[in-house]
VOKEFI-210844 format. One record per residue: residue number from 1; residue in three letters; x, y, z of N, C-alpha, C in turn. Coordinates in pm, whole numbers, always signed. Layout:
REC   num   residuo     n_px     n_py     n_pz    ca_px    ca_py    ca_pz     c_px     c_py     c_pz
REC   NUM       ALA        X        Y        Z        X        Y        Z        X        Y        Z
...
//
This chain:
REC   num   residuo     n_px     n_py     n_pz    ca_px    ca_py    ca_pz     c_px     c_py     c_pz
REC     1       MET    +8081   +12986    +5023    +8039   +12854    +4979    +7959   +12784    +5088
REC     2       ARG    +7838   +12741    +5056    +7754   +12673    +5153    +7768   +12523    +5135
REC     3       THR    +7807   +12451    +5240    +7831   +12308    +5227    +7729   +12224    +5300
REC     4       GLU    +7666   +12276    +5404    +7578   +12191    +5483    +7435   +12201    +5429
REC     5       ILE    +7411   +12131    +5318    +7278   +12125    +5259    +7223   +11987    +5285
REC     6       GLY    +7108   +11956    +5225    +7041   +11830    +5255    +7128   +11708    +5234
REC     7       ALA    +7213   +11710    +5134    +7293   +11592    +5103    +7394   +11559    +5211
REC     8       ALA    +7416   +11649    +5304    +7516   +11624    +5407    +7468   +11525    +5514
REC     9       ARG    +7337   +11506    +5525    +7287   +11431    +5640    +7300   +11281    +5623
REC    10       GLY    +7241   +11228    +5518    +7252   +11086    +5495    +7160   +11002    +5582
REC    11       SER    +7153   +10872    +5552    +7060   +10781    +5615    +7133   +10674    +5693
REC    12       THR    +7053   +10585    +5752    +7113   +10471    +5824    +7192   +10382    +5729
REC    13       ALA    +7146   +10370    +5605    +7220   +10289    +5508    +7358   +10348    +5481
REC    14       VAL    +7366   +10480    +5472    +7495   +10546    +5452    +7584   +10522    +5573
REC    15       ARG    +7529   +10541    +5692    +7609   +10521    +5814    +7661   +10377    +5824
REC    16       ARG    +7578   +10283    +5783    +7620   +10144    +5791    +7738   +10116    +5697
REC    17       VAL    +7736   +10176    +5579    +7848   +10160    +5486    +7976   +10215    +5548
REC    18       LEU    +7966   +10332    +5612    +8085   +10392    +5674    +8133   +10308    +5792
REC    19       GLU    +8042   +10255    +5870    +8080   +10169    +5982    +8153   +10044    +5933
REC    20       ASP    +8104    +9986    +5825    +8170    +9868    +5768    +8310    +9902    +5718
REC    21       GLU    +8324   +10018    +5656    +8455   +10059    +5606    +8553   +10081    +5722
REC    22       LEU    +8508   +10144    +5829    +8595   +10167    +5943    +8629   +10036    +6014
REC    23       ALA    +8536    +9942    +6016    +8565    +9809    +6072    +8674    +9741    +5991
REC    24       ARG    +8670    +9759    +5859    +8774    +9702    +5774    +8911    +9762    +5806
REC    25       VAL    +8913    +9894    +5828    +9039    +9961    +5862    +9092    +9909    +5995
REC    26       ARG    +9006    +9900    +6095    +9049    +9854    +6227    +9099    +9710    +6223
REC    27       ALA    +9040    +9629    +6139    +9082    +9489    +6131    +9222    +9476    +6074
REC    28       GLY    +9265    +9578    +6001    +9396    +9570    +5937    +9510    +9623    +6020
REC    29       ARG    +9480    +9694    +6129    +9588    +9747    +6212    +9532    +9790    +6347
REC    30       ALA    +9621    +9820    +6439    +9581    +9852    +6577    +9549   +10001    +6597
REC    31       THR    +9603   +10088    +6513    +9584   +10231    +6533    +9444   +10275    +6493
REC    32       GLU    +9399   +10386    +6552    +9264   +10435    +6526    +9255   +10494    +6385
REC    33       PRO    +9141   +10478    +6319    +9125   +10532    +6184    +9130   +10684    +6181
REC    34       HIS    +9184   +10736    +6071    +9184   +10880    +6050    +9083   +10913    +5941
REC    35       VAL    +8984   +10997    +5976    +8880   +11039    +5884    +8897   +11187    +5854
REC    36       VAL    +8889   +11224    +5728    +8889   +11364    +5688    +8749   +11397    +5637
REC    37       ASP    +8684   +11492    +5703    +8548   +11531    +5670    +8553   +11667    +5600
REC    38       VAL    +8538   +11664    +5468    +8551   +11785    +5388    +8415   +11855    +5380
REC    39       GLY    +8412   +11983    +5415    +8285   +12053    +5424    +8203   +11999    +5539
REC    40       GLY    +8269   +11974    +5652    +8207   +11904    +5764    +8104   +11982    +5841
REC    41       GLY    +8089   +12110    +5813    +7981   +12188    +5872    +7980   +12186    +6023
REC    42       THR    +7865   +12156    +6080    +7847   +12161    +6224    +7883   +12031    +6294
REC    43       GLY    +7939   +11936    +6221    +7986   +11813    +6285    +7886   +11700    +6289
REC    44       VAL    +7788   +11699    +6197    +7687   +11594    +6200    +7748   +11455    +6176
REC    45       TRP    +7861   +11452    +6106    +7934   +11326    +6088    +8057   +11321    +6179
REC    46       ALA    +8126   +11431    +6193    +8254   +11431    +6264    +8239   +11392    +6411
REC    47       VAL    +8140   +11447    +6478    +8126   +11420    +6622    +8093   +11273    +6649
REC    48       PRO    +7996   +11212    +6581    +7972   +11069    +6604    +8092   +10982    +6568
REC    49       LEU    +8163   +11016    +6463    +8281   +10938    +6425    +8391   +10949    +6531
REC    50       ALA    +8409   +11068    +6585    +8507   +11085    +6692    +8465   +11007    +6815
REC    51       ALA    +8335   +11009    +6846    +8285   +10933    +6961    +8303   +10783    +6941
REC    52       ALA    +8309   +10740    +6815    +8328   +10598    +6784    +8475   +10558    +6782
REC    53       GLY    +8564   +10653    +6815    +8705   +10619    +6827    +8793   +10658    +6710
REC    54       CYS    +8743   +10743    +6621    +8824   +10789    +6507    +8891   +10922    +6538
REC    55       ARG    +9005   +10947    +6474    +9062   +11080    +6468    +9001   +11149    +6347
REC    56       VAL    +8946   +11267    +6364    +8873   +11333    +6257    +8931   +11471    +6230
REC    57       THR    +8959   +11497    +6104    +9000   +11630    +6059    +8884   +11689    +5979
REC    58       VAL    +8835   +11804    +6023    +8723   +11870    +5957    +8774   +11991    +5879
REC    59       VAL    +8745   +11995    +5751    +8778   +12110    +5667    +8649   +12186    +5641
REC    60       GLU    +8641   +12307    +5693    +8516   +12384    +5686    +8548   +12533    +5699
REC    61       PRO    +8500   +12618    +5606    +8530   +12760    +5612    +8435   +12843    +5698
REC    62       ASN    +8316   +12791    +5726    +8213   +12870    +5792    +8236   +12875    +5943
REC    63       GLN    +8265   +12993    +5995    +8297   +13005    +6136    +8177   +12977    +6227
REC    64       ASP    +8058   +13012    +6185    +7940   +12981    +6265    +7920   +12830    +6277
REC    65       ALA    +7939   +12760    +6165    +7928   +12614    +6167    +8034   +12553    +6258
REC    66       LEU    +8154   +12607    +6252    +8263   +12555    +6334    +8238   +12578    +6482
REC    67       ALA    +8175   +12689    +6515    +8141   +12715    +6655    +8045   +12608    +6706
REC    68       THR    +7948   +12573    +6625    +7854   +12468    +6663    +7924   +12333    +6672
REC    69       LEU    +8013   +12306    +6578    +8092   +12183    +6582    +8171   +12171    +6711
REC    70       ARG    +8239   +12278    +6749    +8319   +12274    +6872    +8231   +12253    +6995
REC    71       ARG    +8115   +12316    +6996    +8024   +12299    +7109    +7975   +12153    +7118
REC    72       ARG    +7938   +12098    +7005    +7894   +11958    +7003    +8006   +11865    +7048
REC    73       ALA    +8126   +11892    +7000    +8240   +11807    +7036    +8268   +11812    +7185
REC    74       GLU    +8259   +11929    +7245    +8283   +11941    +7388    +8172   +11873    +7469
REC    75       GLU    +8049   +11888    +7424    +7939   +11823    +7493    +7953   +11671    +7493
REC    76       CYS    +8009   +11618    +7385    +8030   +11472    +7375    +8169   +11430    +7422
REC    77       GLU    +8246   +11527    +7470    +8380   +11501    +7525    +8473   +11436    +7423
REC    78       VAL    +8467   +11485    +7298    +8555   +11432    +7193    +8634   +11544    +7126
REC    79       GLY    +8640   +11660    +7190    +8711   +11773    +7131    +8856   +11741    +7097
REC    80       GLY    +8920   +11658    +7178    +9059   +11623    +7155    +9081   +11532    +7035
REC    81       ARG    +8974   +11474    +6984    +8985   +11383    +6869    +8959   +11453    +6736
REC    82       ILE    +8916   +11579    +6742    +8879   +11651    +6621    +8975   +11767    +6596
REC    83       THR    +9033   +11768    +6477    +9119   +11878    +6433    +9043   +11960    +6331
REC    84       VAL    +9038   +12090    +6351    +8963   +12179    +6262    +9060   +12251    +6168
REC    85       VAL    +9030   +12246    +6039    +9100   +12325    +5939    +9000   +12427    +5886
REC    86       ALA    +9013   +12549    +5930    +8917   +12653    +5894    +8954   +12712    +5758
REC    87       ASP    +8918   +12640    +5656    +8953   +12682    +5520    +8856   +12621    +5422
REC    88       ASP    +8862   +12670    +5299    +8772   +12624    +5195    +8815   +12488    +5141
REC    89       THR    +8722   +12419    +5078    +8750   +12288    +5020    +8865   +12294    +4920
REC    90       ASP    +8876   +12404    +4850    +8981   +12417    +4749    +9121   +12410    +4810
REC    91       ALA    +9132   +12435    +4941    +9263   +12433    +5007    +9297   +12296    +5065
REC    92       LEU    +9214   +12195    +5037    +9233   +12064    +5097    +9374   +12009    +5078
REC    93       SER    +9423   +12012    +4956    +9553   +11951    +4927    +9668   +12017    +5001
REC    94       SER    +9655   +12148    +5027    +9763   +12220    +5094    +9750   +12219    +5246
REC    95       ARG    +9631   +12187    +5298    +9610   +12195    +5442    +9604   +12058    +5511
REC    96       VAL    +9583   +11952    +5435    +9577   +11817    +5491    +9680   +11731    +5418
REC    97       GLU    +9756   +11657    +5493    +9864   +11577    +5435    +9810   +11476    +5334
REC    98       PRO    +9863   +11478    +5213    +9818   +11380    +5113    +9842   +11237    +5160
REC    99       GLY    +9751   +11148    +5127    +9766   +11007    +5160    +9753   +10975    +5307
REC   100       SER    +9691   +11065    +5385    +9688   +11047    +5531    +9557   +10991    +5584
REC   101       ALA    +9452   +10986    +5502    +9319   +10952    +5552    +9280   +10809    +5515
REC   102       ASP    +9228   +10737    +5613    +9170   +10606    +5585    +9035   +10620    +5516
REC   103       LEU    +8964   +10729    +5549    +8833   +10754    +5492    +8815   +10904    +5475
REC   104       VAL    +8773   +10945    +5356    +8747   +11086    +5327    +8598   +11102    +5300
REC   105       LEU    +8535   +11195    +5370    +8395   +11225    +5348    +8380   +11354    +5268
REC   106       ALA    +8294   +11350    +5168    +8256   +11470    +5093    +8106   +11463    +5075
REC   107       HIS    +8034   +11500    +5178    +7889   +11488    +5181    +7826   +11626    +5161
REC   108       GLY    +7757   +11643    +5048    +7700   +11773    +5016    +7804   +11874    +4973
REC   109       VAL    +7911   +11828    +4911    +8021   +11917    +4874    +8031   +11938    +4723
REC   110       LEU    +8026   +11831    +4646    +8051   +11842    +4503    +7946   +11926    +4431
REC   111       GLU    +7828   +11944    +4493    +7726   +12028    +4433    +7760   +12176    +4439
REC   112       VAL    +7846   +12216    +4530    +7861   +12359    +4559    +8000   +12415    +4529
REC   113       VAL    +8096   +12330    +4494    +8230   +12380    +4467    +8240   +12432    +4324
REC   114       ASP    +8335   +12521    +4301    +8350   +12580    +4168    +8406   +12480    +4067
REC   115       ASP    +8498   +12395    +4112    +8565   +12301    +4022    +8556   +12160    +4079
REC   116       PRO    +8449   +12086    +4050    +8433   +11954    +4109    +8541   +11855    +4068
REC   117       ARG    +8595   +11868    +3948    +8702   +11777    +3907    +8827   +11795    +3992
REC   118       ALA    +8862   +11920    +4018    +8979   +11946    +4101    +8956   +11897    +4243
REC   119       VAL    +8835   +11917    +4295    +8804   +11870    +4430    +8805   +11719    +4437
REC   120       ALA    +8748   +11652    +4337    +8750   +11505    +4334    +8894   +11453    +4333
REC   121       ALA    +8980   +11518    +4258    +9121   +11477    +4256    +9185   +11498    +4392
REC   122       ALA    +9149   +11608    +4461    +9204   +11634    +4594    +9153   +11532    +4695
REC   123       LEU    +9026   +11492    +4684    +8973   +11389    +4772    +9051   +11259    +4754
REC   124       ALA    +9075   +11223    +4629    +9147   +11100    +4599    +9289   +11103    +4655
REC   125       SER    +9357   +11216    +4641    +9495   +11225    +4687    +9504   +11231    +4839
REC   126       THR    +9398   +11275    +4906    +9398   +11280    +5051    +9384   +11140    +5111
REC   127       ALA    +9314   +11052    +5041    +9298   +10915    +5089    +9431   +10840    +5080
REC   128       ALA    +9457   +10756    +5179    +9574   +10670    +5175    +9555   +10565    +5065
REC   129       PRO    +9663   +10508    +5012    +9648   +10397    +4919    +9563   +10287    +4983
REC   130       GLY    +9459   +10247    +4915    +9365   +10150    +4971    +9254   +10214    +5052
REC   131       GLY    +9264   +10345    +5079    +9162   +10416    +5154    +9041   +10447    +5069
REC   132       ALA    +8933   +10493    +5134    +8806   +10513    +5066    +8761   +10658    +5070
REC   133       VAL    +8681   +10695    +4971    +8617   +10826    +4964    +8467   +10804    +4960
REC   134       SER    +8395   +10870    +5050    +8249   +10861    +5056    +8190   +10993    +5008
REC   135       VAL    +8103   +10984    +4909    +8042   +11104    +4850    +7890   +11092    +4860
REC   136       LEU    +7827   +11199    +4908    +7682   +11214    +4901    +7653   +11335    +4813
REC   137       ALA    +7570   +11315    +4712    +7545   +11424    +4618    +7398   +11429    +4580
REC   138       ALA    +7348   +11549    +4556    +7210   +11569    +4516    +7187   +11509    +4379
REC   139       ASN    +7072   +11444    +4362    +7039   +11370    +4241    +6952   +11455    +4148
REC   140       ARG    +7000   +11476    +4028    +6926   +11555    +3928    +6786   +11496    +3901
REC   141       TYR    +6778   +11365    +3885    +6653   +11305    +3838    +6547   +11301    +3948
REC   142       ALA    +6590   +11299    +4073    +6494   +11314    +4182    +6431   +11452    +4178
REC   143       ALA    +6513   +11553    +4155    +6461   +11690    +4147    +6365   +11705    +4030
REC   144       VAL    +6397   +11642    +3918    +6307   +11645    +3802    +6173   +11583    +3837
REC   145       LEU    +6178   +11464    +3897    +6056   +11390    +3928    +5968   +11465    +4029
REC   146       HIS    +6032   +11519    +4134    +5954   +11589    +4236    +5881   +11709    +4179
REC   147       ARG    +5945   +11784    +4091    +5880   +11901    +4034    +5772   +11861    +3934
REC   148       ALA    +5797   +11755    +3858    +5697   +11709    +3763    +5570   +11662    +3836
REC   149       LEU    +5586   +11588    +3943    +5471   +11539    +4018    +5396   +11653    +4088
REC   150       ALA    +5466   +11762    +4113    +5401   +11879    +4173    +5335   +11968    +4067
REC   151       GLY    +5342   +11926    +3940    +5282   +12003    +3833    +5369   +12116    +3780
REC   152       ARG    +5493   +12123    +3823    +5583   +12230    +3779    +5667   +12179    +3662
REC   153       LEU    +5600   +12156    +3548    +5662   +12088    +3436    +5770   +12172    +3368
REC   154       THR    +5752   +12302    +3365    +5855   +12386    +3304    +5986   +12375    +3380
REC   155       GLU    +5977   +12381    +3513    +6097   +12366    +3595    +6156   +12226    +3579
REC   156       ALA    +6070   +12125    +3576    +6118   +11988    +3561    +6195   +11971    +3430
REC   157       LYS    +6144   +12031    +3323    +6212   +12022    +3193    +6346   +12093    +3198
REC   158       GLN    +6352   +12207    +3264    +6480   +12279    +3276    +6584   +12196    +3352
REC   159       LEU    +6540   +12131    +3459    +6631   +12047    +3536    +6678   +11928    +3454
REC   160       LEU    +6589   +11874    +3373    +6622   +11756    +3294    +6716   +11786    +3179
REC   161       THR    +6697   +11900    +3115    +6773   +11931    +2993    +6891   +12024    +3015
REC   162       GLY    +6894   +12094    +3128    +7003   +12187    +3153    +7136   +12116    +3176
REC   163       ALA    +7243   +12187    +3151    +7376   +12125    +3159    +7409   +12073    +3298
REC   164       ASP    +7364   +12145    +3403    +7404   +12109    +3539    +7289   +12066    +3628
REC   165       GLY    +7168   +12060    +3573    +7055   +12016    +3653    +7017   +12112    +3763
REC   166       VAL    +7026   +12242    +3735    +6988   +12343    +3833    +6895   +12445    +3767
REC   167       LEU    +6828   +12522    +3852    +6741   +12629    +3806    +6802   +12764    +3838
REC   168       PRO    +6765   +12868    +3765    +6821   +13001    +3794    +6800   +13045    +3938
REC   169       ASP    +6686   +13008    +3999    +6660   +13053    +4135    +6720   +12961    +4241
REC   170       ASP    +6800   +12861    +4199    +6873   +12780    +4297    +6980   +12863    +4367
REC   171       GLY    +7023   +12972    +4304    +7120   +13063    +4366    +7254   +12996    +4387
REC   172       GLU    +7324   +13041    +4492    +7458   +12991    +4520    +7456   +12867    +4608
REC   173       SER    +7338   +12826    +4652    +7333   +12711    +4743    +7369   +12582    +4673
REC   174       ILE    +7344   +12572    +4543    +7377   +12451    +4469    +7408   +12490    +4325
REC   175       LEU    +7519   +12440    +4274    +7565   +12474    +4140    +7540   +12364    +4039
REC   176       ARG    +7517   +12242    +4088    +7494   +12129    +3997    +7433   +12013    +4072
REC   177       ARG    +7365   +11925    +3998    +7318   +11798    +4050    +7374   +11687    +3964
REC   178       TYR    +7374   +11567    +4018    +7436   +11454    +3949    +7335   +11346    +3919
REC   179       GLY    +7368   +11263    +3820    +7304   +11135    +3798    +7405   +11026    +3829
REC   180       THR    +7361   +10902    +3826    +7452   +10793    +3860    +7573   +10790    +3766
REC   181       GLU    +7550   +10812    +3638    +7660   +10803    +3542    +7756   +10919    +3557
REC   182       SER    +7704   +11041    +3572    +7795   +11156    +3584    +7876   +11149    +3712
REC   183       LEU    +7818   +11096    +3820    +7895   +11083    +3944    +8002   +10976    +3928
REC   184       ARG    +7968   +10867    +3865    +8067   +10761    +3841    +8184   +10814    +3759
REC   185       VAL    +8153   +10885    +3651    +8259   +10938    +3565    +8349   +11034    +3641
REC   186       LEU    +8289   +11120    +3724    +8368   +11217    +3800    +8466   +11147    +3893
REC   187       LEU    +8421   +11046    +3965    +8507   +10978    +4061    +8613   +10895    +3991
REC   188       GLU    +8576   +10828    +3885    +8674   +10746    +3813    +8778   +10832    +3743
REC   189       SER    +8738   +10951    +3699    +8835   +11041    +3635    +8939   +11092    +3734
REC   190       ALA    +8905   +11083    +3865    +9000   +11123    +3970    +9091   +11007    +4010
REC   191       GLY    +9076   +10893    +3944    +9162   +10779    +3973    +9107   +10686    +4080
REC   192       LEU    +8981   +10702    +4115    +8919   +10619    +4217    +8844   +10503    +4153
REC   193       LYS    +8835   +10393    +4226    +8760   +10277    +4180    +8627   +10274    +4255
REC   194       LEU    +8518   +10285    +4181    +8385   +10287    +4242    +8350   +10147    +4291
REC   195       GLU    +8319   +10136    +4421    +8282   +10008    +4479    +8135    +9998    +4513
REC   196       LEU    +8071   +10111    +4539    +7930   +10111    +4578    +7865   +10238    +4528
REC   197       LEU    +7745   +10223    +4472    +7664   +10339    +4437    +7521   +10305    +4475
REC   198       GLN    +7468   +10377    +4572    +7333   +10349    +4621    +7253   +10477    +4631
REC   199       GLY    +7121   +10461    +4630    +7034   +10575    +4650    +7014   +10602    +4797
REC   200       ASP    +7002   +10729    +4831    +6976   +10770    +4969    +6847   +10852    +4969
REC   201       ALA    +6744   +10801    +5035    +6611   +10863    +5040    +6538   +10849    +4907
REC   202       VAL    +6499   +10726    +4876    +6419   +10701    +4756    +6281   +10764    +4772
REC   203       VAL    +6219   +10740    +4889    +6087   +10800    +4914    +6083   +10879    +5045
REC   204       ALA    +6185   +10864    +5129    +6179   +10921    +5264    +6158   +11072    +5264
REC   205       ASP    +6213   +11142    +5167    +6198   +11287    +5163    +6064   +11331    +5107
REC   206       SER    +5987   +11236    +5054    +5861   +11270    +4990    +5740   +11229    +5074
REC   207       VAL    +5765   +11153    +5179    +5655   +11102    +5261    +5598   +11215    +5347
REC   208       GLY    +5468   +11235    +5337    +5402   +11337    +5417    +5363   +11285    +5554
REC   209       GLU    +5311   +11374    +5636    +5274   +11336    +5773    +5164   +11231    +5775
REC   210       ALA    +5066   +11246    +5685    +4956   +11149    +5683    +5005   +11010    +5644
REC   211       GLU    +5091   +11004    +5544    +5143   +10875    +5500    +5230   +10810    +5607
REC   212       SER    +5306   +10892    +5679    +5400   +10838    +5777    +5330   +10771    +5895
REC   213       GLU    +5202   +10800    +5913    +5128   +10737    +6021    +5091   +10592    +5989
REC   214       GLN    +5114   +10551    +5864    +5076   +10417    +5822    +5187   +10314    +5838
REC   215       PHE    +5306   +10359    +5876    +5417   +10267    +5896    +5512   +10325    +5998
REC   216       THR    +5600   +10240    +6048    +5696   +10283    +6149    +5824   +10333    +6082
REC   217       ALA    +5906   +10401    +6159    +6035   +10448    +6108    +6122   +10330    +6067
REC   218       ASP    +6116   +10221    +6142    +6194   +10102    +6108    +6148   +10042    +5975
REC   219       GLU    +6017   +10041    +5953    +5966    +9987    +5826    +6011   +10072    +5708
REC   220       LEU    +6010   +10204    +5727    +6058   +10293    +5621    +6206   +10269    +5595
REC   221       ALA    +6285   +10255    +5702    +6428   +10231    +5686    +6455   +10099    +5614
REC   222       GLU    +6377    +9997    +5647    +6393    +9866    +5581    +6362    +9876    +5432
REC   223       PHE    +6257    +9951    +5398    +6225    +9970    +5257    +6338   +10045    +5186
REC   224       GLU    +6388   +10152    +5249    +6494   +10232    +5188    +6621   +10148    +5167
REC   225       ASP    +6650   +10058    +5261    +6769    +9973    +5248    +6764    +9891    +5120
REC   226       VAL    +6645    +9840    +5087    +6630    +9757    +4967    +6621    +9844    +4843
REC   227       ALA    +6534    +9945    +4848    +6509   +10028    +4730    +6633   +10104    +4686
REC   228       GLY    +6718   +10144    +4781    +6836   +10222    +4748    +6943   +10146    +4673
REC   229       THR    +6928   +10015    +4663    +7028    +9933    +4592    +6976    +9880    +4459
REC   230       VAL    +6852    +9913    +4424    +6789    +9856    +4305    +6760    +9965    +4203
REC   231       SER    +6812    +9947    +4083    +6778   +10037    +3974    +6646    +9990    +3913
REC   232       PRO    +6554   +10080    +3879    +6572   +10226    +3866    +6538   +10306    +3991
REC   233       LEU    +6505   +10241    +4104    +6468   +10319    +4222    +6584   +10402    +4274
REC   234       LEU    +6705   +10345    +4277    +6818   +10423    +4327    +6844   +10544    +4239
REC   235       ASP    +6806   +10534    +4111    +6832   +10643    +4018    +6744   +10765    +4044
REC   236       ILE    +6637   +10749    +4124    +6549   +10862    +4152    +6552   +10900    +4300
REC   237       ALA    +6647   +10846    +4375    +6661   +10884    +4516    +6701   +11031    +4527
REC   238       SER    +6667   +11093    +4638    +6700   +11235    +4657    +6850   +11260    +4647
REC   239       ARG    +6927   +11163    +4700    +7071   +11177    +4699    +7134   +11047    +4648
REC   240       LEU    +7253   +11058    +4596    +7331   +10943    +4554    +7449   +10929    +4649
REC   241       HIS    +7472   +10806    +4695    +7585   +10781    +4783    +7683   +10687    +4712
REC   242       ALA    +7806   +10732    +4701    +7911   +10652    +4639    +8024   +10627    +4738
REC   243       LEU    +8076   +10505    +4736    +8199   +10474    +4806    +8299   +10429    +4701
REC   244       ALA    +8408   +10503    +4691    +8510   +10475    +4592    +8645   +10460    +4663
REC   245       ARG    +8732   +10378    +4605    +8859   +10347    +4671    +8978   +10391    +4588
REC   246       ARG    +9078   +10444    +4658    +9205   +10475    +4593    +9284   +10345    +4580
REC   247       PRO    +9331   +10313    +4461    +9404   +10188    +4445    +9524   +10179    +4539
REC   248       ALA    +9548   +10061    +4591    +9659   +10041    +4685    +9791   +10051    +4613
//
């Protein structure tokens, strides 16, 4: 199972949401937040979160990715804050104590697991009562639009009308894509309350080198911050970011 795909990275807007959530946790008690990073890959989220003072549990089956994670953690001197569970996402419920996480990350995960409903339920049960689950998922309609604009209309139609929003040549790297409604339904069916749904990379993934010379990175980030919260622009972002809460 490949977990570290494009949806795992996220933007400054995503990071800001997570920072606000962790600030909320810290305001409620003196102990450091516990984050569970499911499909954490090479530590693109885990290492910065550990450096920010969180205890992080990473669930990841890929040994090469874990080797990179450990190297990054040691370089940043946060190895003692990160616990590695070298297992598949499906083993989450048996390998991580239920109700133990203040924040659960599933970035680039729901696209690649065999049973997303079971995984969503496991994410919800891993969060403490009142805790949050952060999901980043590939957007079906962004994939449709990008292929249509490239003149690949047959592929665009397949993505639009197919049951899971994938093409035969997508292989094992991605099994499904989501829209805003299907992602909402998945999370709510797991017993979570959706608090935020925003687009991640409305145009950032489509900007070419020539276009990028016309504005600064800060200007692009400012545009994305606004566009990612407004429908229909958020509906065509490359990725969808949801923050959902387990009822207290």
